[in-house]
NUFI-937968 format. One line per field, with one value per residue: residue number from 1; residue in three letters; chain; x, y, z of N, C-alpha, C in turn. Coordinates in nm, 2 decimals, always signed. Atoms other than C-alpha are relative to their C-alpha. Layout:
REM residues N
num NUM; ...
residu ALA; ...
chaine A; ...
n_px X; ...
n_py Y; ...
n_pz Z; ...
ca_px X; ...
ca_py Y; ...
ca_pz Z; ...
c_px X; ...
c_py Y; ...
c_pz Z; ...
This chain:
REM residues 257
num 1; 2; 3; 4; 5; 6; 7; 8; 9; 10; 11; 12; 13; 14; 15; 16; 17; 18; 19; 20; 21; 22; 23; 24; 25; 26; 27; 28; 29; 30; 31; 32; 33; 34; 35; 36; 37; 38; 39; 40; 41; 42; 43; 44; 45; 46; 47; 48; 49; 50; 51; 52; 53; 54; 55; 56; 57; 58; 59; 60; 61; 62; 63; 64; 65; 66; 67; 68; 69; 70; 71; 72; 73; 74; 75; 76; 77; 78; 79; 80; 81; 82; 83; 84; 85; 86; 87; 88; 89; 90; 91; 92; 93; 94; 95; 96; 97; 98; 99; 100; 101; 102; 103; 104; 105; 106; 107; 108; 109; 110; 111; 112; 113; 114; 115; 116; 117; 118; 119; 120; 121; 122; 123; 124; 125; 126; 127; 128; 129; 130; 131; 132; 133; 134; 135; 136; 137; 138; 139; 140; 141; 142; 143; 144; 145; 146; 147; 148; 149; 150; 151; 152; 153; 154; 155; 156; 157; 158; 159; 160; 161; 162; 163; 164; 165; 166; 167; 168; 169; 170; 171; 172; 173; 174; 175; 176; 177; 178; 179; 180; 181; 182; 183; 184; 185; 186; 187; 188; 189; 190; 191; 192; 193; 194; 195; 196; 197; 198; 199; 200; 201; 202; 203; 204; 205; 206; 207; 208; 209; 210; 211; 212; 213; 214; 215; 216; 217; 218; 219; 220; 221; 222; 223; 224; 225; 226; 227; 228; 229; 230; 231; 232; 233; 234; 235; 236; 237; 238; 239; 240; 241; 242; 243; 244; 245; 246; 247; 248; 249; 250; 251; 252; 253; 254; 255; 256; 257
residu UNK; UNK; UNK; UNK; UNK; UNK; UNK; UNK; UNK; UNK; UNK; UNK; UNK; UNK; UNK; UNK; UNK; UNK; UNK; UNK; UNK; UNK; UNK; UNK; UNK; UNK; UNK; UNK; UNK; UNK; UNK; UNK; UNK; UNK; UNK; UNK; UNK; UNK; UNK; UNK; UNK; UNK; UNK; UNK; UNK; UNK; UNK; UNK; UNK; UNK; UNK; UNK; UNK; UNK; UNK; UNK; UNK; UNK; UNK; UNK; UNK; UNK; UNK; UNK; UNK; UNK; UNK; UNK; UNK; UNK; UNK; UNK; UNK; UNK; UNK; UNK; UNK; UNK; UNK; UNK; UNK; UNK; UNK; UNK; UNK; UNK; UNK; UNK; UNK; UNK; UNK; UNK; UNK; UNK; UNK; UNK; UNK; UNK; UNK; UNK; UNK; UNK; UNK; UNK; UNK; UNK; UNK; UNK; UNK; UNK; UNK; UNK; UNK; UNK; UNK; UNK; UNK; UNK; UNK; UNK; UNK; UNK; UNK; UNK; UNK; UNK; UNK; UNK; UNK; UNK; UNK; UNK; UNK; UNK; UNK; UNK; UNK; UNK; UNK; UNK; UNK; UNK; UNK; UNK; UNK; UNK; UNK; UNK; UNK; UNK; UNK; UNK; UNK; UNK; UNK; UNK; UNK; UNK; UNK; UNK; UNK; UNK; UNK; UNK; UNK; UNK; UNK; UNK; UNK; UNK; UNK; UNK; UNK; UNK; UNK; UNK; UNK; UNK; UNK; UNK; UNK; UNK; UNK; UNK; UNK; UNK; UNK; UNK; UNK; UNK; UNK; UNK; UNK; UNK; UNK; UNK; UNK; UNK; UNK; UNK; UNK; UNK; UNK; UNK; UNK; UNK; UNK; UNK; UNK; UNK; UNK; UNK; UNK; UNK; UNK; UNK; UNK; UNK; UNK; UNK; UNK; UNK; UNK; UNK; UNK; UNK; UNK; UNK; UNK; UNK; UNK; UNK; UNK; UNK; UNK; UNK; UNK; UNK; UNK; UNK; UNK; UNK; UNK; UNK; UNK; UNK; UNK; UNK; UNK; UNK; UNK; UNK; UNK; UNK; UNK; UNK; UNK
chaine A; A; A; A; A; A; A; A; A; A; A; A; A; A; A; A; A; A; A; A; A; A; A; A; A; A; A; A; A; A; A; A; A; A; A; A; A; A; A; A; A; A; A; A; A; A; A; A; A; A; A; A; A; A; A; A; A; A; A; A; A; A; A; A; A; A; A; A; A; A; A; A; A; A; A; A; A; A; A; A; A; A; A; A; A; A; A; A; A; A; A; A; A; A; A; A; A; A; A; A; A; A; A; A; A; A; A; A; A; A; A; A; A; A; A; A; A; A; A; A; A; A; A; A; A; A; A; A; A; A; A; A; A; A; A; A; A; A; A; A; A; A; A; A; A; A; A; A; A; A; A; A; A; A; A; A; A; A; A; A; A; A; A; A; A; A; A; A; A; A; A; A; A; A; A; A; A; A; A; A; A; A; A; A; A; A; A; A; A; A; A; A; A; A; A; A; A; A; A; A; A; A; A; A; A; A; A; A; A; A; A; A; A; A; A; A; A; A; A; A; A; A; A; A; A; A; A; A; A; A; A; A; A; A; A; A; A; A; A; A; A; A; A; A; A; A; A; A; A; A; A; A; A; A; A; A; A
n_px -0.10; +0.05; -0.07; -0.11; -0.02; -0.14; -0.06; -0.07; -0.11; +0.00; -0.13; -0.07; -0.04; -0.14; -0.02; -0.08; -0.08; -0.01; -0.10; +0.03; -0.12; +0.04; -0.07; -0.06; +0.08; +0.02; +0.09; -0.06; -0.06; +0.02; +0.04; -0.11; -0.01; +0.09; +0.05; -0.03; +0.10; +0.05; -0.01; +0.10; -0.05; +0.07; +0.10; -0.04; +0.10; +0.07; -0.01; +0.14; +0.02; +0.07; +0.15; +0.06; +0.02; +0.12; +0.08; +0.00; -0.11; -0.02; -0.03; -0.06; +0.01; -0.04; +0.10; +0.09; -0.02; +0.01; +0.01; +0.06; -0.09; -0.01; -0.05; -0.13; -0.02; +0.11; +0.08; -0.06; -0.14; -0.09; +0.00; -0.10; -0.13; -0.03; -0.05; +0.04; -0.08; -0.14; -0.02; +0.03; -0.06; -0.07; +0.10; +0.02; +0.13; -0.03; +0.12; +0.07; -0.01; -0.08; +0.05; -0.11; +0.04; +0.13; +0.07; +0.11; +0.01; +0.12; -0.01; +0.13; -0.01; +0.12; -0.01; +0.12; +0.08; +0.05; -0.10; -0.02; -0.05; -0.12; +0.02; -0.05; -0.11; -0.12; -0.12; +0.01; +0.00; +0.10; +0.08; +0.11; +0.13; +0.03; +0.09; +0.07; -0.06; -0.14; -0.09; -0.12; -0.08; -0.07; -0.12; -0.10; +0.04; -0.10; +0.01; +0.10; +0.11; +0.14; +0.08; +0.14; +0.02; +0.03; -0.10; -0.11; -0.12; -0.08; -0.15; -0.05; -0.13; -0.09; -0.06; -0.13; -0.07; +0.06; +0.05; +0.12; +0.14; +0.03; -0.07; +0.05; -0.10; +0.05; +0.08; +0.12; -0.04; -0.02; +0.14; +0.04; -0.09; +0.05; +0.13; -0.02; +0.06; -0.08; +0.07; -0.08; +0.08; +0.12; +0.08; -0.02; +0.05; +0.08; +0.08; -0.08; +0.04; -0.09; -0.01; -0.03; -0.02; +0.01; -0.04; -0.01; -0.14; +0.00; +0.11; -0.02; +0.09; +0.10; -0.03; +0.09; +0.13; -0.01; -0.06; +0.08; -0.07; +0.09; -0.03; -0.07; -0.15; -0.05; -0.06; -0.04; -0.14; -0.06; +0.07; -0.07; +0.03; -0.11; -0.10; +0.06; -0.05; +0.11; -0.01; +0.11; +0.12; +0.00; +0.10; -0.04; +0.10; -0.04; +0.11; -0.02; +0.11; -0.01; +0.10; -0.05; +0.10; +0.00; -0.04; -0.06; +0.04; -0.09; -0.02; -0.02; -0.07; +0.04; -0.11; -0.09; -0.14
n_py -0.07; +0.00; +0.08; -0.07; +0.05; +0.04; -0.03; +0.11; -0.04; +0.07; +0.06; -0.05; +0.10; +0.00; -0.07; +0.08; -0.07; +0.07; -0.05; +0.02; -0.01; -0.07; +0.04; -0.10; -0.06; +0.09; +0.11; +0.11; +0.11; +0.13; -0.01; +0.02; +0.14; +0.01; -0.12; -0.03; +0.04; -0.11; +0.02; -0.07; -0.06; +0.03; -0.11; -0.06; +0.01; -0.13; -0.07; -0.04; -0.14; -0.03; +0.01; -0.13; -0.08; +0.03; -0.11; +0.01; -0.05; +0.05; -0.10; +0.06; -0.07; +0.09; +0.10; +0.04; +0.13; +0.00; +0.13; +0.11; +0.03; +0.14; +0.09; +0.04; +0.07; -0.04; -0.12; -0.11; +0.03; +0.07; +0.14; +0.05; -0.02; -0.14; -0.07; +0.04; -0.07; +0.00; -0.08; +0.06; -0.08; -0.11; -0.10; +0.04; -0.02; -0.10; -0.02; -0.12; -0.03; -0.12; -0.08; -0.06; +0.03; +0.06; -0.01; +0.09; +0.07; +0.07; +0.13; +0.06; +0.13; +0.04; +0.14; +0.02; -0.12; -0.04; -0.05; +0.07; -0.10; +0.04; +0.02; -0.10; +0.05; +0.05; -0.07; -0.02; +0.12; +0.00; -0.12; -0.02; -0.01; -0.12; -0.10; -0.05; +0.06; -0.04; +0.07; -0.09; +0.05; +0.13; +0.02; -0.08; -0.04; -0.01; -0.13; +0.02; +0.06; -0.05; -0.03; +0.04; +0.07; -0.11; +0.01; -0.09; +0.06; -0.10; +0.02; -0.09; +0.04; -0.09; -0.07; -0.05; -0.06; -0.13; +0.01; -0.09; +0.06; +0.03; +0.12; +0.13; +0.08; +0.13; +0.06; +0.08; +0.12; -0.02; +0.01; +0.14; +0.08; -0.03; +0.07; +0.15; +0.07; -0.01; -0.04; +0.00; -0.02; +0.09; +0.01; -0.10; +0.06; +0.13; +0.00; +0.05; -0.05; -0.09; -0.12; -0.13; -0.11; -0.14; -0.09; -0.14; -0.05; -0.11; -0.09; -0.12; +0.00; -0.11; -0.11; -0.03; +0.05; +0.14; +0.02; +0.09; +0.07; +0.05; +0.13; -0.03; -0.01; +0.14; +0.06; +0.14; +0.01; +0.13; +0.11; +0.03; -0.11; -0.02; -0.10; -0.13; -0.09; -0.06; -0.15; -0.06; -0.02; +0.08; +0.10; +0.13; +0.10; +0.14; +0.07; +0.14; +0.04; -0.04; -0.10; -0.12; -0.10; -0.09; -0.14; -0.01; -0.13; -0.10; +0.01; -0.13; +0.02; -0.09; -0.09; +0.03; -0.01
n_pz +0.10; +0.14; +0.09; +0.07; +0.13; +0.01; +0.13; +0.05; +0.08; +0.13; +0.04; +0.12; +0.10; +0.04; +0.13; +0.08; +0.10; +0.12; +0.09; +0.15; +0.08; +0.12; +0.12; +0.08; +0.11; +0.11; -0.04; -0.09; +0.08; -0.07; -0.14; -0.09; -0.05; -0.11; -0.04; -0.14; -0.10; -0.07; -0.14; -0.08; -0.12; -0.12; -0.03; -0.13; -0.10; -0.01; -0.12; -0.04; +0.00; -0.12; +0.02; +0.03; -0.12; -0.08; -0.06; -0.14; -0.08; -0.13; -0.09; -0.12; -0.13; -0.11; -0.04; +0.11; +0.06; +0.15; +0.05; -0.08; -0.11; -0.04; +0.11; -0.02; -0.12; -0.09; +0.04; -0.07; -0.03; +0.10; +0.00; -0.08; +0.06; +0.01; -0.12; -0.13; -0.10; +0.05; +0.12; +0.13; +0.11; -0.07; -0.06; -0.14; -0.06; -0.11; -0.09; +0.05; +0.14; +0.03; +0.10; +0.08; +0.14; -0.01; +0.12; +0.02; +0.13; +0.01; +0.06; +0.03; +0.06; +0.07; +0.04; +0.10; +0.01; -0.13; -0.08; -0.13; -0.10; -0.07; -0.15; -0.09; -0.09; +0.07; -0.05; -0.14; -0.08; -0.10; +0.02; -0.09; +0.06; +0.08; -0.05; +0.12; +0.11; +0.01; -0.10; -0.03; -0.11; +0.02; -0.08; +0.08; +0.13; +0.10; +0.07; +0.10; -0.07; +0.03; -0.12; +0.03; +0.12; +0.10; +0.11; -0.03; -0.07; -0.06; -0.01; -0.10; -0.02; -0.07; +0.11; -0.04; +0.11; +0.04; +0.13; +0.01; +0.00; +0.14; +0.04; -0.03; -0.08; -0.01; +0.11; -0.05; -0.05; -0.14; -0.06; +0.01; -0.09; -0.14; +0.00; +0.00; +0.11; +0.12; +0.12; +0.12; +0.12; +0.00; -0.12; -0.10; -0.12; +0.02; +0.13; +0.12; +0.13; +0.06; -0.07; +0.06; -0.10; +0.05; -0.11; +0.04; -0.01; -0.09; +0.01; -0.08; -0.12; +0.00; -0.09; -0.11; +0.04; +0.04; +0.13; +0.09; +0.11; +0.10; +0.06; +0.13; -0.01; -0.01; +0.11; -0.02; -0.05; +0.04; -0.06; -0.13; -0.10; -0.11; +0.03; +0.00; -0.10; -0.07; -0.01; -0.07; +0.07; +0.12; +0.00; +0.06; +0.01; +0.04; +0.05; +0.02; +0.10; +0.14; +0.03; -0.05; +0.00; +0.11; -0.04; -0.13; -0.06; -0.05; -0.14; -0.07; -0.13; -0.10; -0.04; -0.11; +0.05
ca_px -11.50; -11.61; -11.52; -11.21; -11.18; -10.86; -10.63; -10.47; -10.14; -10.14; -9.87; -9.61; -9.56; -9.21; -9.07; -8.94; -8.66; -8.68; -8.39; -8.44; -8.17; -8.18; -8.07; -7.85; -7.98; -7.93; -8.17; -8.11; -7.86; -7.92; -8.06; -7.82; -7.70; -7.89; -8.11; -8.03; -8.22; -8.46; -8.40; -8.67; -8.56; -8.66; -8.97; -8.87; -9.04; -9.32; -9.27; -9.59; -9.73; -9.86; -10.23; -10.46; -10.49; -10.74; -11.01; -10.95; -10.73; -10.60; -10.61; -10.36; -10.41; -10.28; -10.47; -10.63; -10.65; -10.57; -10.69; -10.81; -10.68; -10.57; -10.41; -10.06; -9.94; -9.89; -10.15; -9.94; -9.56; -9.28; -9.26; -9.04; -8.76; -8.79; -8.70; -8.72; -8.49; -8.15; -8.00; -8.14; -7.94; -7.73; -8.06; -8.09; -8.40; -8.39; -8.61; -8.70; -8.74; -8.50; -8.61; -8.27; -8.38; -8.75; -8.93; -9.25; -9.30; -9.63; -9.63; -9.94; -9.97; -10.23; -10.30; -10.52; -10.65; -10.74; -10.53; -10.39; -10.34; -9.99; -9.98; -9.95; -9.63; -9.39; -9.04; -9.15; -9.07; -9.37; -9.59; -9.84; -10.21; -10.34; -10.51; -10.76; -10.57; -10.22; -9.95; -9.69; -9.55; -9.31; -9.02; -8.80; -8.84; -8.64; -8.55; -8.80; -9.15; -9.53; -9.76; -10.08; -10.23; -10.25; -9.96; -9.73; -9.38; -9.18; -8.80; -8.66; -8.29; -8.02; -7.85; -7.49; -7.37; -7.60; -7.76; -8.00; -8.37; -8.39; -8.16; -8.24; -8.06; -8.27; -8.44; -8.76; -8.56; -8.46; -8.84; -8.90; -8.60; -8.72; -9.07; -8.94; -9.09; -8.93; -9.02; -8.90; -9.04; -9.29; -9.40; -9.45; -9.47; -9.74; -9.88; -9.76; -9.78; -9.60; -9.49; -9.50; -9.37; -9.47; -9.32; -9.33; -8.96; -8.85; -9.12; -9.10; -9.24; -9.53; -9.36; -9.63; -9.91; -9.99; -9.83; -10.05; -9.88; -10.09; -10.12; -10.00; -9.65; -9.62; -9.38; -9.29; -8.99; -8.95; -9.04; -8.80; -8.94; -8.62; -8.41; -8.65; -8.48; -8.69; -8.74; -8.95; -9.31; -9.24; -9.53; -9.45; -9.71; -9.64; -9.88; -9.91; -10.10; -10.18; -10.47; -10.37; -10.58; -10.68; -10.59; -10.39; -10.49; -10.33; -10.19; -10.22; -9.96; -10.07; -9.88; -9.60; -9.28
ca_py +5.40; +5.49; +5.26; +5.34; +5.31; +5.13; +5.20; +4.94; +4.98; +4.91; +4.67; +4.79; +4.60; +4.50; +4.70; +4.49; +4.64; +4.54; +4.58; +4.62; +4.58; +4.82; +4.73; +4.91; +5.12; +4.83; +4.60; +4.30; +4.06; +3.79; +3.72; +3.74; +3.41; +3.48; +3.75; +3.94; +3.81; +4.06; +4.11; +4.21; +4.46; +4.38; +4.58; +4.83; +4.79; +5.05; +5.32; +5.37; +5.71; +5.90; +5.84; +6.11; +6.40; +6.31; +6.53; +6.40; +6.58; +6.42; +6.67; +6.54; +6.63; +6.49; +6.17; +6.14; +5.82; +5.77; +5.44; +5.10; +5.03; +4.70; +4.57; +4.54; +4.31; +4.43; +4.70; +4.92; +4.95; +4.76; +4.40; +4.16; +4.21; +4.59; +4.84; +4.69; +4.93; +4.84; +5.06; +5.00; +5.13; +5.33; +5.50; +5.50; +5.47; +5.77; +5.85; +6.19; +6.33; +6.58; +6.88; +6.97; +6.81; +6.76; +6.69; +6.52; +6.28; +6.15; +5.77; +5.63; +5.26; +5.14; +4.76; +4.69; +5.04; +5.05; +5.26; +5.08; +5.30; +5.30; +5.16; +5.41; +5.38; +5.27; +5.35; +5.34; +5.08; +5.00; +5.28; +5.42; +5.46; +5.69; +6.01; +6.11; +5.88; +6.03; +5.83; +6.05; +5.83; +5.53; +5.37; +5.52; +5.68; +5.61; +5.91; +5.78; +5.71; +5.76; +5.91; +5.81; +5.65; +5.98; +5.87; +6.13; +5.99; +6.20; +6.23; +6.38; +6.36; +6.51; +6.61; +6.63; +6.72; +7.02; +6.90; +7.17; +7.11; +7.10; +6.80; +6.43; +6.22; +5.91; +5.68; +5.49; +5.18; +5.33; +5.36; +5.00; +4.87; +5.05; +4.92; +4.57; +4.50; +4.45; +4.57; +4.52; +4.53; +4.25; +4.30; +4.55; +4.41; +4.14; +4.24; +4.07; +4.21; +4.43; +4.75; +5.11; +5.41; +5.77; +6.06; +6.44; +6.47; +6.77; +7.02; +7.38; +7.40; +7.63; +7.84; +7.98; +7.79; +7.43; +7.28; +7.14; +6.89; +6.85; +6.51; +6.68; +6.70; +6.32; +6.14; +5.77; +5.69; +5.32; +4.98; +4.98; +5.17; +5.13; +5.39; +5.68; +5.97; +6.14; +6.52; +6.75; +6.75; +6.49; +6.27; +5.90; +5.66; +5.29; +5.10; +4.72; +4.56; +4.40; +4.65; +5.01; +5.32; +5.55; +5.86; +5.95; +6.22; +6.55; +6.58; +6.88; +6.88; +7.02; +7.31; +7.21; +7.13
ca_pz -11.18; -11.53; -11.80; -12.00; -12.37; -12.46; -12.74; -12.96; -13.13; -13.51; -13.62; -13.87; -14.19; -14.29; -14.58; -14.86; -15.07; -15.43; -15.67; -16.05; -16.32; -16.62; -16.98; -17.22; -17.52; -17.76; -17.56; -17.33; -17.48; -17.22; -16.88; -16.59; -16.45; -16.13; -16.00; -15.68; -15.38; -15.24; -14.87; -14.62; -14.36; -14.00; -13.90; -13.62; -13.29; -13.27; -13.02; -12.82; -12.86; -12.55; -12.49; -12.61; -12.36; -12.09; -11.94; -11.59; -11.33; -11.02; -10.74; -10.48; -10.12; -9.79; -9.72; -10.06; -10.26; -10.63; -10.76; -10.63; -10.28; -10.14; -10.46; -10.33; -10.05; -9.79; -9.81; -9.58; -9.55; -9.73; -9.83; -9.64; -9.89; -9.87; -9.60; -9.26; -9.08; -9.25; -9.52; -9.87; -10.17; -9.91; -9.80; -9.43; -9.21; -8.97; -8.66; -8.82; -9.17; -9.32; -9.52; -9.67; -10.00; -10.01; -10.33; -10.44; -10.73; -10.85; -10.93; -11.10; -11.18; -11.43; -11.48; -11.79; -11.77; -11.40; -11.16; -10.85; -10.54; -10.38; -10.02; -9.74; -9.53; -9.81; -9.67; -9.31; -9.05; -8.83; -8.98; -8.73; -8.77; -9.04; -8.94; -9.21; -9.45; -9.37; -9.18; -9.01; -8.74; -8.76; -8.59; -8.87; -9.21; -9.52; -9.73; -9.98; -9.85; -9.89; -9.63; -9.80; -10.11; -10.31; -10.54; -10.40; -10.32; -10.08; -10.12; -9.80; -9.79; -9.56; -9.89; -9.76; -10.11; -10.13; -10.45; -10.59; -10.56; -10.94; -10.96; -10.95; -10.68; -10.70; -10.96; -10.95; -10.88; -10.54; -10.46; -10.57; -10.37; -10.05; -10.12; -10.18; -10.52; -10.86; -11.21; -11.57; -11.92; -11.84; -11.49; -11.21; -10.86; -10.86; -11.20; -11.52; -11.87; -12.12; -11.95; -12.08; -11.89; -11.96; -11.77; -11.77; -11.70; -11.50; -11.42; -11.30; -10.95; -10.87; -10.61; -10.39; -10.58; -10.66; -10.97; -11.25; -11.48; -11.79; -11.95; -12.27; -12.13; -12.10; -12.33; -12.37; -12.16; -12.24; -12.10; -11.80; -11.50; -11.29; -11.47; -11.45; -11.28; -11.02; -11.03; -10.82; -10.93; -11.20; -11.30; -11.38; -11.51; -11.53; -11.75; -11.74; -12.03; -12.26; -12.24; -12.20; -12.11; -12.39; -12.19; -11.88; -11.63; -11.55; -11.20; -10.96; -10.68; -10.36; -10.21; -9.98; -10.16
c_px -0.06; +0.08; +0.10; +0.01; +0.15; +0.04; +0.07; +0.11; +0.00; +0.14; +0.06; +0.04; +0.15; +0.01; +0.09; +0.07; +0.01; +0.10; -0.04; +0.13; -0.05; +0.09; +0.06; -0.09; -0.02; -0.09; +0.08; +0.06; -0.01; -0.03; +0.12; +0.00; -0.09; -0.05; +0.03; -0.12; -0.05; +0.00; -0.11; +0.07; -0.09; -0.09; +0.05; -0.11; -0.08; +0.02; -0.14; -0.01; -0.08; -0.15; -0.05; -0.02; -0.14; -0.07; +0.01; +0.13; +0.00; +0.04; +0.06; -0.02; +0.05; -0.11; -0.09; +0.04; -0.01; +0.01; -0.06; +0.09; +0.00; +0.05; +0.14; +0.01; +0.14; -0.07; +0.06; +0.15; +0.07; -0.02; +0.11; +0.14; +0.03; +0.06; -0.06; +0.09; +0.15; +0.01; -0.04; +0.06; +0.08; -0.10; -0.03; -0.15; +0.03; -0.12; -0.08; +0.03; +0.08; -0.07; +0.11; -0.02; -0.13; -0.08; -0.11; -0.01; -0.14; +0.02; -0.14; +0.02; -0.14; +0.02; -0.13; -0.10; -0.06; +0.12; +0.00; +0.07; +0.13; -0.04; +0.04; +0.13; +0.11; +0.12; -0.01; +0.00; -0.11; -0.09; -0.12; -0.13; -0.02; -0.10; -0.05; +0.08; +0.15; +0.07; +0.12; +0.08; +0.05; +0.12; +0.12; -0.05; +0.12; -0.01; -0.10; -0.12; -0.13; -0.07; -0.14; -0.01; -0.03; +0.08; +0.12; +0.11; +0.09; +0.15; +0.05; +0.14; +0.09; +0.08; +0.14; +0.08; -0.06; -0.05; -0.12; -0.13; -0.05; +0.06; -0.07; +0.11; -0.04; -0.07; -0.11; +0.04; +0.03; -0.14; -0.04; +0.08; -0.04; -0.13; +0.01; -0.07; +0.09; -0.09; +0.10; -0.10; -0.13; -0.07; +0.03; -0.06; -0.07; -0.07; +0.09; -0.06; +0.10; -0.01; +0.03; +0.01; -0.01; +0.04; +0.00; +0.14; +0.00; -0.11; +0.03; -0.10; -0.08; +0.03; -0.10; -0.14; +0.02; +0.06; -0.09; +0.09; -0.10; +0.04; +0.07; +0.15; +0.06; +0.06; +0.04; +0.14; +0.06; -0.08; +0.07; -0.02; +0.12; +0.08; -0.06; +0.06; -0.11; +0.03; -0.12; -0.12; -0.01; -0.12; +0.05; -0.12; +0.06; -0.12; +0.04; -0.11; -0.03; -0.10; +0.05; -0.11; +0.01; +0.05; +0.06; -0.04; +0.11; +0.02; +0.02; +0.06; -0.05; +0.11; +0.06; +0.14; +0.00
c_py -0.02; -0.09; +0.08; -0.06; -0.03; +0.02; -0.13; +0.05; -0.08; -0.05; +0.07; -0.11; +0.01; +0.06; -0.09; +0.08; -0.08; +0.07; -0.03; +0.03; +0.07; -0.05; +0.11; +0.05; -0.10; -0.12; -0.10; -0.11; -0.13; +0.02; -0.03; -0.15; -0.02; +0.14; +0.03; -0.04; +0.12; -0.03; +0.08; +0.06; -0.03; +0.12; +0.06; -0.02; +0.13; +0.07; +0.05; +0.15; +0.04; -0.01; +0.14; +0.08; -0.03; +0.12; -0.01; +0.07; -0.06; +0.11; -0.07; +0.09; -0.10; -0.09; -0.05; -0.13; +0.01; -0.15; -0.10; -0.04; -0.15; -0.09; -0.04; -0.07; +0.02; +0.13; +0.13; -0.03; -0.08; -0.15; -0.05; +0.02; +0.15; +0.05; -0.05; +0.05; +0.01; +0.09; -0.07; +0.10; +0.12; +0.11; -0.05; +0.02; +0.08; +0.02; +0.12; +0.02; +0.13; +0.08; +0.07; -0.02; -0.07; +0.03; -0.10; -0.05; -0.06; -0.13; -0.06; -0.14; -0.05; -0.15; -0.02; +0.11; +0.05; +0.04; -0.07; +0.10; -0.05; -0.03; +0.12; -0.06; -0.07; +0.08; +0.04; -0.13; +0.02; +0.13; +0.00; +0.01; +0.13; +0.09; +0.07; -0.04; +0.03; -0.06; +0.09; -0.04; -0.14; -0.02; +0.07; +0.02; -0.01; +0.13; +0.00; -0.07; +0.06; +0.01; -0.05; -0.07; +0.10; -0.02; +0.08; -0.08; +0.11; -0.04; +0.11; -0.04; +0.10; +0.08; +0.06; +0.06; +0.13; +0.00; +0.10; -0.07; -0.04; -0.12; -0.13; -0.08; -0.14; -0.04; -0.07; -0.13; +0.01; -0.01; -0.14; -0.08; +0.02; -0.07; -0.15; -0.07; +0.02; +0.03; -0.02; +0.02; -0.09; -0.02; +0.12; -0.05; -0.13; -0.01; -0.03; +0.05; +0.09; +0.14; +0.12; +0.11; +0.13; +0.09; +0.15; +0.05; +0.12; +0.11; +0.12; +0.01; +0.13; +0.11; +0.01; -0.06; -0.15; -0.01; -0.10; -0.05; -0.05; -0.13; +0.02; +0.00; -0.14; -0.05; -0.15; -0.01; -0.13; -0.11; -0.04; +0.11; +0.03; +0.12; +0.14; +0.09; +0.08; +0.15; +0.05; +0.03; -0.07; -0.10; -0.12; -0.09; -0.13; -0.07; -0.15; -0.05; -0.15; +0.11; +0.13; +0.11; +0.09; +0.14; -0.01; +0.14; +0.10; -0.02; +0.14; -0.03; +0.10; +0.08; -0.05; +0.01; -0.03
c_pz -0.14; -0.09; -0.09; -0.14; -0.03; -0.14; -0.04; -0.09; -0.14; -0.02; -0.12; -0.09; -0.03; -0.14; -0.08; -0.11; -0.13; -0.09; -0.15; -0.08; -0.13; -0.11; -0.07; -0.12; -0.11; +0.04; +0.08; -0.09; +0.06; +0.14; +0.09; +0.05; +0.12; +0.04; +0.14; +0.09; +0.07; +0.15; +0.07; +0.12; +0.12; +0.03; +0.14; +0.10; +0.01; +0.13; +0.04; +0.00; +0.13; -0.02; -0.03; +0.13; +0.06; +0.05; +0.16; +0.06; +0.14; +0.09; +0.13; +0.12; +0.11; +0.04; -0.11; -0.06; -0.15; -0.04; +0.09; +0.11; +0.03; -0.10; +0.01; +0.14; +0.05; -0.04; +0.07; +0.02; -0.11; +0.01; +0.09; -0.06; -0.02; +0.13; +0.13; +0.11; -0.04; -0.12; -0.13; -0.10; +0.07; +0.05; +0.14; +0.05; +0.13; +0.09; -0.05; -0.15; -0.02; -0.11; -0.09; -0.15; +0.01; -0.13; -0.01; -0.14; +0.00; -0.08; -0.02; -0.07; -0.05; -0.04; -0.08; +0.01; +0.13; +0.09; +0.13; +0.09; +0.06; +0.15; +0.08; +0.08; -0.08; +0.06; +0.14; +0.07; +0.11; -0.01; +0.10; -0.06; -0.09; +0.06; -0.12; -0.13; -0.01; +0.12; +0.02; +0.12; -0.04; +0.08; -0.07; -0.14; -0.09; -0.07; -0.11; +0.06; -0.05; +0.13; -0.02; -0.13; -0.12; -0.13; +0.01; +0.07; +0.05; -0.01; +0.10; +0.05; +0.07; -0.10; +0.05; -0.11; -0.05; -0.14; -0.02; -0.01; -0.14; -0.05; +0.04; +0.07; +0.01; -0.13; +0.05; +0.06; +0.15; +0.07; +0.01; +0.10; +0.15; +0.02; +0.01; -0.11; -0.12; -0.12; -0.12; -0.11; -0.01; +0.13; +0.09; +0.13; -0.03; -0.13; -0.12; -0.13; -0.06; +0.07; -0.09; +0.10; -0.07; +0.12; -0.06; +0.00; +0.11; -0.02; +0.09; +0.11; +0.01; +0.09; +0.11; -0.04; -0.02; -0.14; -0.08; -0.11; -0.10; -0.06; -0.14; +0.01; +0.01; -0.13; +0.04; +0.04; -0.04; +0.08; +0.14; +0.10; +0.09; -0.03; +0.00; +0.11; +0.07; +0.03; +0.08; -0.09; -0.13; +0.01; -0.08; +0.00; -0.05; -0.04; -0.01; -0.08; +0.02; -0.04; +0.07; +0.00; -0.12; +0.03; +0.14; +0.06; +0.02; +0.15; +0.06; +0.13; +0.10; +0.05; +0.13; -0.04; -0.15
């Protein structure tokens, strides 16, 4: 993997407000008993700016891999605290997958500038063997799952409320709960450090073609990955520092949903 140039955020200096007293036209007749105390306003927390547009494009495909593999434990399926067949966040594990509401989200995780590939079989109980990197058999499937390590997260929900395909019915926390890992402003799963989240937000789907989501569409979401709403063909990047990549890639969604 080619080396990545890292960006550093410049600290902001506190602004000190100084007050001055003016005298009358006849001159100053005497010094005031006490001078007003200058107060320093607290420096606002800098808002991270999106990384500069990158030249790399991740072309997702069934069975592809995005990032370094084997960096999560377990390397396939959910953790012991994740989905093991029982409902998680009222999300069932069903013998078959529903296409009533079927969307794809891209989740990329960078730790000190290096991308970590998602495990295959997240959201599957007893995932079967991968065929050309793609797992399509299991004892049961949660409505949120991964078939490979491409970074594509599948949301396949029976959708009893008939939510439109352009709406969001889950958040990233639902993904993490099914997976069985936790995240906050200072860690993501097994990785510790300050967290930054960038997202494209809702994206118009490509219809009969693939959907390219340029890195220029990414904006800073915040430091809490859990609250990110998931939309069709949305790109979500979670960065764990203290070293952050200088650029993030564009993502090309393969044609399916």
